[in-house]
N, C-alpha and C positions, 0 to 999 in steps of 0.2 A: 504494500500500500504506500510505503514511503517513496518507492520508486515512481509510482504514478503521480504523486503530488510534486515530486522533484521535476518530473518532465513537464507538468503543467506550469510550474513556476518558471522554468527555463524558457518555455515557449512564450510565456507572457513577457519576460524580460527581453527576449530577442525581437519580439514583434513591436515593442515600444522603442523606436529609434528616434532620438532627437536630432540626428544629423541629416534629416531629410531637408533638402533645400534646392536652390537654383543650380544652374550650371556654374561651376566654379572655374572661371576662365583662367585664373592665375595658376591653378594646379592642373588644368586640363581635364578635370573630372566633370562628369555630368550625373547628377542625381535628380530624382523626381521630387516634386514638392506637391503636397496635397493642398488644394486651394478651394476655399468655399466660393463657388461661382454661382451667382444668382442670375438667372435669365431675366432680361428686361421685360417689362410689361408691354407687349407688342400693341395692345389696344391704345395705350398712351402714345406710343411712337407713331401710330397712324395719324394722329393729330398733326404731326410735324410734316407729313407727306404733302408737299405742294407740287403741282405740275411745274415742269421747267418752263421758263419764259421763252418766247420766240428768240432764236439766235440773233445776237447783235453783231455788228461789224467787228471782225477780229476773232470771233468765236470759231471753234473748229467746225461746227455744223453750218456756219454761214458760208463756208467754202467747200465743204465735203457733203455730198448728198448720201446720207445713211438712213436705213430704215430702223436701226436699233434692234434690240432683241429682249425677249423676256428672260427672267432668271432661269426658267425651265429650258429655254433654248440654249442658254449659256452652259448649263450642266450637261446637255447632250451634244455640245459642240465637239468636233474632232480636234479642234485647236486648244482644248482645255489642257493646261499645263499641269501634269501630275508628277509626283516624285518617282524616280526610278533608281536603280542601284548606282547609276552614273550621275544622275541629276538629283542630288539630295541635299542641296544647300541653298540658302537664301542669303544673298549678300546685301547689306544695307550700307550704302555709301552716300553719306550726306555731301552735297556739293555746294560750295559757297561758304559764306561766313554767317554765323548765327549768334544771336544774343544768348545770354545765359539761360533765359526762359525758353527760347526755342530749342536749345541744346537739351534742356531738361525734358521737353516734350518728346524729342527724338529718343532719348534714353528710355522714357516711359513706354514708347511704342516698341522698342526693342525688347523690353521686359515682357510686355503683353504678348508679343510674337513668340517668345520663348515658352510661355505657359502652354501654348497650343501646338507648337511645332518641334519642341525638343523632346 
């Protein structure tokens, strides 16, 4: 019976790992992090959905005649970029100069992308 309780205690101790975290770029290690992710209220987001205005001079659509596509059409597109064994990285290369605040936003986006793609 002692062996049974010892095994249970050991399992409990090894399953509670405080070292779970982000990709550790300095050490080159990648570990998973459990994140409480709450889905947005899509009904509230619908209120933000406004139709695009007519293209203005200088807009892409003012000089390129495109029909657009639905999200479903995008998903079934043959040009959809999906990871493969050779194409398995996303490079984020900021171009230009940024304020401290803009750099912080870029860093936040990098962290967000790591949550879902690492």
